[in-house]
Structures are given as C-alpha cells and as structure tokens.
C-alpha positions in Angstrom: 0.2 -0.1 0.0 1.4 3.5 -0.8 2.2 5.8 2.0 -0.3 8.4 3.1 0.1 11.6 4.8 -2.3 13.8 7.0 -0.9 17.5 6.9 -2.5 20.6 8.5 -1.6 24.3 7.6 -1.0 26.5 10.7 -0.9 30.0 8.7 -3.2 32.2 10.6 -4.8 33.4 7.3 -5.4 30.0 5.8 -8.9 28.4 5.8 -7.7 24.9 5.1 -7.6 22.8 8.3 -6.1 19.8 6.9 -5.4 17.4 3.6 -4.1 14.1 2.9 -1.1 13.0 0.7 -1.3 9.6 -1.3 2.0 8.8 -2.6 2.6 6.5 -5.4 5.0 3.6 -4.8 7.9 5.7 -6.9 8.0 8.5 -4.2 11.3 8.5 -2.3 11.5 7.3 1.3 12.9 10.6 2.4 9.9 12.7 1.0 8.6 14.9 4.0 6.0 17.5 4.6 8.9 20.1 3.7 8.6 18.8 0.0 4.8 20.2 -0.4 3.0 23.5 -0.2 -0.6 24.2 0.9 -3.2 23.9 -1.8 -5.1 26.7 -0.4 -2.7 29.6 0.5 0.4 28.3 -1.3 2.8 28.5 1.5 5.1 25.5 2.6 6.4 27.2 5.9 3.0 26.7 7.8 2.5 22.8 6.9 2.6 20.2 9.6 2.5 16.6 9.6 -0.4 15.3 11.6 0.9 12.3 13.8 -1.8 10.2 15.3 
C-alpha cells in the first residue's frame, strides 16, 4: 500500500484545516512535509504532518 500523510496548515490567514497526501510507490522514502505547499494558501512554511 502506498504511503499516506495527513497534513495541516498552521498559517493564521489560511482557511484549510487539513488535507491528505497519497504517494505512489515511486516516491522517494525521504519525501516529507517540507517538500509540499498548501493547496489553499500556497505556503510551505506553515505545513505540519499530523501524527496520530
């Protein structure tokens, strides 16, 4: 099963609370939340992985 990551945006002006990333099997193992940006506000600085 490909990896899944839940991410939240912590930027104060952003209305998006969380989103989920679904990787393919070809995604490098070292890929992390810092490699993405928020699909709503466009920033990457406010993203944090949700760890349950």
